C-alpha positions as CSV (number, residue, x, y, z in Angstrom):
1,M,-93.8,-46.5,-68.0
2,Q,-94.2,-47.6,-64.4
3,S,-91.3,-45.3,-63.4
4,R,-93.1,-42.3,-64.9
5,L,-96.4,-43.1,-63.3
6,V,-94.8,-43.4,-59.9
7,T,-93.1,-40.1,-60.3
8,M,-96.4,-38.4,-61.3
9,E,-98.3,-40.1,-58.5
10,E,-95.8,-38.8,-56.0
11,G,-96.2,-35.3,-57.4
12,K,-92.6,-34.9,-58.1
13,D,-91.8,-32.9,-61.3
14,P,-88.1,-33.4,-62.2
15,T,-87.9,-30.0,-63.8
16,T,-89.5,-28.1,-60.9
17,N,-87.3,-29.9,-58.4
18,S,-84.2,-29.0,-60.3
19,I,-85.2,-25.3,-60.3
20,R,-85.9,-25.2,-56.6
21,T,-82.6,-26.8,-55.8
22,N,-80.7,-24.2,-57.8
23,Q,-82.7,-21.3,-56.1
24,T,-81.9,-22.7,-52.7
25,R,-78.2,-22.6,-53.6
26,V,-78.4,-19.0,-55.0
27,L,-80.4,-17.3,-52.2
28,P,-77.9,-17.9,-49.3
29,S,-75.0,-16.5,-51.4
30,R,-77.0,-13.3,-52.3
31,L,-78.2,-12.9,-48.7
32,L,-74.6,-13.2,-47.5
33,R,-73.4,-10.6,-50.0
34,S,-76.2,-8.2,-48.9
35,L,-75.3,-8.6,-45.2
36,L,-71.7,-8.1,-45.9
37,I,-72.4,-4.9,-47.8
38,L,-74.6,-3.6,-44.9
39,L,-71.8,-4.4,-42.4
40,I,-69.2,-2.6,-44.5
41,V,-71.5,0.4,-44.8
42,G,-72.2,0.4,-41.0
43,I,-68.5,0.3,-40.2
44,V,-67.8,3.2,-42.6
45,L,-70.6,5.3,-41.2
46,S,-69.3,4.6,-37.6
47,I,-65.8,5.7,-38.5
48,V,-67.1,8.9,-40.2
49,S,-69.3,9.7,-37.1
50,I,-66.4,9.2,-34.7
51,R,-64.1,11.5,-36.7
52,M,-66.8,14.1,-36.9
53,N,-67.4,14.0,-33.2
54,R,-63.7,14.4,-32.5
55,N,-63.4,17.3,-34.9
56,L,-66.5,19.1,-33.7
57,G,-65.9,18.4,-30.0
58,V,-69.4,16.9,-29.6
59,G,-69.9,14.4,-26.9
60,N,-72.2,11.4,-27.1
61,L,-75.7,12.2,-25.8
62,V,-77.0,9.7,-23.3
63,P,-80.8,9.7,-22.7
64,G,-81.6,11.3,-19.4
65,T,-78.4,13.4,-19.2
66,Q,-77.5,16.8,-20.5
67,H,-74.1,17.8,-21.7
68,P,-73.0,21.0,-23.3
69,C,-72.4,20.9,-27.0
70,F,-69.1,22.6,-26.5
71,Q,-67.2,22.1,-23.2
72,E,-65.5,25.3,-21.9
73,P,-61.7,24.7,-21.6
74,I,-60.1,25.1,-18.2
75,S,-58.7,28.5,-17.8
76,L,-57.0,30.6,-15.1
77,Q,-60.0,33.0,-15.1
78,N,-62.4,30.1,-14.2
79,L,-60.1,29.0,-11.3
80,I,-59.7,32.4,-9.7
81,K,-63.2,34.0,-10.1
82,P,-65.0,34.2,-6.7
83,P,-68.1,32.2,-5.9
84,S,-71.2,33.8,-7.5
85,N,-73.4,32.4,-4.7
86,Y,-72.4,32.5,-1.0
87,M,-75.0,29.9,0.1
88,H,-72.9,26.8,-0.7
89,V,-73.6,23.3,0.7
90,M,-70.1,22.6,2.3
91,N,-70.0,21.7,5.9
92,D,-67.4,23.4,8.2
93,S,-64.7,20.7,7.7
94,E,-65.1,20.9,3.9
95,L,-65.1,24.7,3.9
96,L,-62.0,25.1,6.1
97,W,-60.1,22.5,4.0
98,R,-61.1,24.3,0.8
99,A,-60.2,27.7,2.1
100,S,-56.8,26.6,3.3
101,F,-55.5,26.2,-0.3
102,V,-52.5,28.6,-0.7
103,P,-50.6,29.3,-3.9
104,Q,-46.9,28.5,-3.5
105,I,-45.8,31.1,-6.0
106,K,-46.1,34.6,-4.5
107,E,-46.2,36.4,-7.9
108,Y,-49.8,36.6,-9.3
109,P,-49.9,35.8,-13.1
110,F,-52.8,38.1,-13.5
111,K,-53.9,41.6,-12.6
112,R,-55.1,41.5,-9.0
113,I,-56.8,44.4,-7.2
114,P,-56.5,43.6,-3.4
115,K,-59.8,44.0,-1.5
116,I,-60.8,44.4,2.1
117,A,-63.3,41.7,3.2
118,F,-65.8,43.3,5.7
119,M,-67.1,40.4,7.8
120,F,-70.3,41.2,9.9
121,L,-71.0,38.9,12.8
122,T,-74.6,39.6,13.7
123,R,-77.7,38.1,15.4
124,G,-80.0,39.3,12.6
125,P,-80.7,42.7,11.2
126,L,-78.0,45.3,10.3
127,P,-79.6,48.5,11.7
128,M,-76.5,50.6,10.6
129,S,-76.7,49.3,7.0
130,P,-77.8,52.7,5.5
131,L,-74.7,54.3,6.9
132,W,-72.5,51.5,5.5
133,E,-74.2,51.9,2.1
134,K,-73.0,55.5,2.0
135,F,-69.5,54.4,3.1
136,F,-69.1,51.8,0.4
137,A,-70.6,53.9,-2.4
138,G,-68.2,54.2,-5.4
139,N,-65.6,51.7,-4.2
140,E,-67.1,48.5,-5.6
141,E,-63.8,47.0,-6.8
142,L,-62.1,47.4,-3.4
143,Y,-64.3,45.5,-1.0
144,S,-66.4,42.5,-0.4
145,I,-69.0,41.8,2.3
146,Y,-69.9,38.7,4.3
147,V,-72.6,38.4,6.9
148,H,-73.0,35.6,9.5
149,S,-76.4,35.8,11.2
150,L,-78.6,33.4,13.1
151,P,-79.3,30.3,10.8
152,L,-83.0,31.0,10.4
153,Y,-82.7,34.7,9.9
154,V,-83.7,35.9,6.4
155,S,-82.7,39.4,5.4
156,N,-84.9,41.7,3.4
157,F,-82.3,43.8,1.6
158,S,-83.3,45.0,-1.9
159,T,-81.4,43.8,-4.9
160,S,-79.7,47.2,-5.2
161,S,-78.2,47.0,-1.6
162,V,-74.5,46.1,-1.1
163,F,-75.7,43.6,1.5
164,Y,-78.1,41.7,-0.8
165,G,-77.1,38.1,-1.1
166,R,-74.1,38.5,1.3
167,Q,-75.3,36.0,4.0
168,I,-73.1,32.9,4.4
169,P,-74.3,29.5,5.7
170,S,-74.3,29.9,9.5
171,Q,-74.6,28.1,12.8
172,M,-75.8,29.0,16.2
173,V,-73.4,31.2,18.3
174,E,-73.2,31.4,22.1
175,W,-71.5,34.3,23.7
176,G,-68.2,33.4,25.3
177,R,-68.2,29.9,23.8
178,M,-66.1,28.3,21.0
179,S,-69.1,28.6,18.7
180,M,-68.2,32.4,18.6
181,C,-64.7,31.6,17.2
182,D,-66.3,29.0,14.9
183,A,-68.4,31.7,13.4
184,E,-65.4,34.0,12.9
185,R,-63.4,31.2,11.3
186,R,-66.5,30.5,9.1
187,L,-66.5,34.1,7.9
188,L,-62.7,34.1,7.2
189,A,-63.0,30.8,5.3
190,N,-65.8,32.1,3.1
191,A,-63.9,35.3,2.4
192,L,-60.7,33.4,1.6
193,L,-62.5,31.7,-1.3
194,D,-62.2,35.0,-3.2
195,I,-58.5,35.2,-4.2
196,S,-58.7,39.1,-4.4
197,N,-59.5,39.5,-0.6
198,E,-56.2,40.5,1.0
199,W,-57.4,42.0,4.4
200,F,-60.2,40.8,6.6
201,V,-62.0,43.0,9.1
202,L,-64.4,41.6,11.8
203,L,-67.3,43.8,12.6
204,S,-70.7,43.6,14.4
205,E,-74.1,45.0,13.6
206,A,-73.4,47.7,16.1
207,C,-70.2,48.9,14.4
208,I,-69.8,52.0,12.3
209,P,-67.0,53.4,10.2
210,I,-65.6,56.7,11.5
211,H,-63.4,57.6,8.4
212,S,-64.1,57.6,4.7
213,F,-63.5,54.5,2.7
214,S,-60.3,55.9,1.0
215,I,-58.7,56.6,4.3
216,I,-59.5,53.2,5.8
217,Y,-58.4,51.4,2.6
218,R,-55.1,53.3,2.6
219,Y,-54.5,52.8,6.3
220,I,-55.0,49.0,6.2
221,S,-53.3,48.4,2.9
222,K,-50.2,50.4,3.8
223,S,-49.8,48.8,7.2
224,R,-46.9,46.3,7.7
225,F,-48.9,44.7,10.6
226,S,-52.3,43.2,11.3
227,F,-54.4,44.8,13.9
228,M,-55.1,42.3,16.7
229,G,-54.7,43.0,20.4
230,S,-52.4,40.6,22.2
231,V,-51.7,41.6,25.8
232,D,-50.1,39.6,28.6
233,E,-52.5,40.7,31.4
234,P,-51.4,39.5,34.9
235,G,-54.7,39.9,36.7
236,P,-57.7,37.6,37.1
237,Y,-59.1,38.6,33.7
238,G,-55.9,37.7,31.9
239,R,-53.5,35.1,33.3
240,G,-56.2,34.2,35.8
241,R,-58.2,32.5,33.0
242,Y,-55.3,30.2,32.0
243,D,-55.8,26.5,32.6
244,I,-52.7,24.3,33.1
245,N,-54.3,21.7,30.9
246,M,-53.3,24.0,28.0
247,L,-49.8,22.5,28.3
248,P,-47.7,21.6,26.3
249,E,-49.2,23.7,23.4
250,V,-49.6,26.8,25.5
251,N,-47.7,27.8,28.6
252,I,-48.8,30.6,30.9
253,S,-46.1,33.0,29.6
254,Q,-47.6,32.7,26.1
255,W,-51.2,33.3,27.3
256,R,-52.7,36.5,25.7
257,K,-55.8,38.5,25.7
258,G,-57.2,40.9,23.1
259,S,-60.3,42.5,21.6
260,Q,-62.6,40.2,19.6
261,W,-62.8,42.8,16.8
262,F,-59.7,42.3,14.6
263,E,-58.1,42.9,11.2
264,A,-55.9,40.2,9.7
265,N,-54.0,39.9,6.4
266,R,-54.5,36.9,4.1
267,N,-51.5,34.9,5.6
268,L,-52.8,35.2,9.1
269,A,-56.4,34.5,8.0
270,V,-55.2,31.2,6.6
271,D,-53.2,30.4,9.8
272,I,-56.5,30.9,11.8
273,I,-58.7,28.7,9.7
274,K,-56.2,25.9,9.2
275,D,-55.3,25.5,12.9
276,T,-55.8,22.0,14.4
277,K,-53.1,22.3,17.1
278,F,-54.5,24.9,19.4
279,Y,-58.2,24.6,18.7
280,P,-58.9,21.4,20.7
281,K,-57.2,22.9,23.8
282,F,-59.1,26.1,23.7
283,E,-62.4,24.4,23.0
284,Q,-62.0,22.1,26.0
285,F,-60.2,24.3,28.6
286,C,-61.3,27.9,27.8
287,R,-64.9,28.2,28.8
288,P,-66.7,30.9,30.8
289,A,-65.4,32.5,32.9
290,C,-62.6,32.1,30.3
291,Y,-64.0,33.8,27.2
292,V,-62.4,32.1,24.3
293,D,-63.0,34.8,21.7
294,E,-60.7,37.1,23.8
295,H,-57.9,34.6,24.0
296,Y,-57.8,32.0,21.2
297,F,-56.6,34.1,18.2
298,P,-54.4,36.4,20.2
299,T,-52.6,33.5,21.9
300,M,-52.2,31.3,18.8
301,L,-50.9,34.1,16.6
302,T,-48.6,35.4,19.2
303,I,-47.0,32.0,19.4
304,Q,-46.9,31.5,15.6
305,S,-46.4,35.0,14.2
306,P,-45.7,37.6,16.9
307,N,-43.9,40.0,14.6
308,L,-46.9,40.4,12.4
309,L,-49.3,41.9,15.0
310,A,-49.7,45.6,15.8
311,N,-51.0,44.5,19.2
312,R,-54.1,46.7,19.1
313,S,-57.6,46.8,17.6
314,L,-58.9,49.2,14.9
315,T,-62.3,49.3,16.6
316,Y,-63.0,51.8,19.4
317,V,-65.0,50.3,22.4
318,D,-65.8,52.1,25.6
319,W,-65.3,49.9,28.7
320,S,-65.2,52.8,31.1
321,R,-68.6,52.2,32.5
322,G,-67.7,48.7,33.8
323,G,-69.6,45.5,33.5
324,A,-69.5,42.5,31.1
325,H,-70.5,44.6,28.1
326,P,-69.2,47.9,26.7
327,A,-71.1,51.2,26.6
328,T,-73.9,51.6,24.0
329,F,-74.2,55.0,22.3
330,G,-77.6,56.3,21.3
331,K,-79.1,59.3,19.6
332,N,-78.2,61.8,22.4
333,D,-74.5,60.8,22.3
334,I,-74.0,61.7,18.6
335,S,-72.2,65.0,18.2
336,K,-69.2,66.5,16.4
337,N,-67.2,66.8,19.6
338,F,-67.9,63.1,20.4
339,F,-66.3,61.9,17.2
340,K,-63.6,64.6,17.2
341,K,-62.5,63.3,20.6
342,L,-62.7,59.7,19.5
343,R,-60.7,60.3,16.3
344,E,-58.1,62.8,17.6
345,D,-57.5,62.4,21.3
346,Q,-55.7,59.1,20.9
347,T,-52.0,58.2,20.4
348,C,-50.8,54.9,19.1
349,I,-48.1,53.3,16.8
350,Y,-48.5,52.8,13.1
351,N,-45.7,51.2,11.2
352,N,-43.4,51.9,14.1
353,Q,-44.3,55.6,14.1
354,P,-46.5,57.5,16.5
355,T,-49.9,58.6,15.1
356,T,-53.2,60.1,16.3
357,V,-55.2,58.0,13.9
358,C,-55.8,54.9,15.9
359,F,-59.4,53.8,15.3
360,L,-61.1,53.3,12.0
361,F,-64.4,51.8,13.4
362,A,-66.4,52.2,16.6
363,R,-69.1,50.4,18.6
364,K,-71.6,49.9,20.1
365,F,-74.2,52.1,18.5
366,A,-78.0,51.7,19.1
367,P,-80.5,51.9,16.2
368,S,-81.6,55.3,17.5
369,A,-78.2,56.7,16.6
370,L,-78.7,56.0,12.9
371,E,-80.7,59.2,11.9
372,P,-78.2,61.7,13.3
373,L,-75.3,59.7,11.9
374,L,-76.8,59.8,8.4
375,L,-77.6,63.5,8.6
376,N,-74.0,64.4,9.7
377,S,-71.9,61.6,8.0
378,L,-70.3,64.0,5.6
379,E,-69.3,66.4,8.3
380,F,-68.3,63.8,10.8
381,F,-66.7,61.2,8.6
382,G,-66.2,62.6,5.1
383,F,-68.7,60.5,3.3
């Protein structure tokens, strides 16, 4: 009796206590089974998700990043297509390094239409651009255009112009200084990024074509030589500019002079932009009155590839009036006889044979010459 009272006083019901004890034992086992089922389901779903991602090619999406749902596979076409935008962010060192890439197999595994890269080295505007527009018309697959101007100059060509979007990242250029050759190498390097460019012509804003596009393309593409003057001139304006500090890379018997306005094939263009042997010597020891743009490329290529040069320029320049700069032709100089004399009263060598077709371009033409040139371009030049 006392035992029962004590139990009741303490509020302990034997039946209730037994039930609670059993529930305590049952609940953990049920909870464990539920957690195990959830774990198995999670593992199965993860496996299914991984397999679906692999089959569909879908990458994991990370917050804050964007990835294409389907990554385009690497293809030859992606590797060889030219840059869509000339205004890249590479510095000169990066650009020259990238442009120096050369395929080691000569046979192209795709259809390649060789193009001429027309490289304009300018201060700013291109006053002769309307004439060039007529010249290029209808030959879109056979040329490309690159323009190096003053860094802050912004052109205003319309979207329909062949010159629209053709400016490359540029630097300041000083006449007669190494920065002039830097600009030319910069033009070559940008043009080399297009694998279809096979020939490279340097021009100024004062240059004009004096033949039709088809004649110029055929003349350059069929030539076995590149057109760069390389003369051993004994006088004060030739060997007189040589500095003995050029040794041992260049001795005086290798010193050459030539016109700044050249044409080079792809192999020679690569030789020019990858040079690190001659560049430091010319930068340091060929300064006015040694005009480096007249000596650096002709000397370097004469040493490295003398048998590949035609030893003349394709651009007519009149130095007969004397002075540091050639003659400039204006409106009153433009006539049929002027260009007839310029185009026919010459004799030179082409592919080791004599020819009277010696110049394809001419300079310097003032803006005032544009109007008569446009009015008579078909009669004068055939376009």
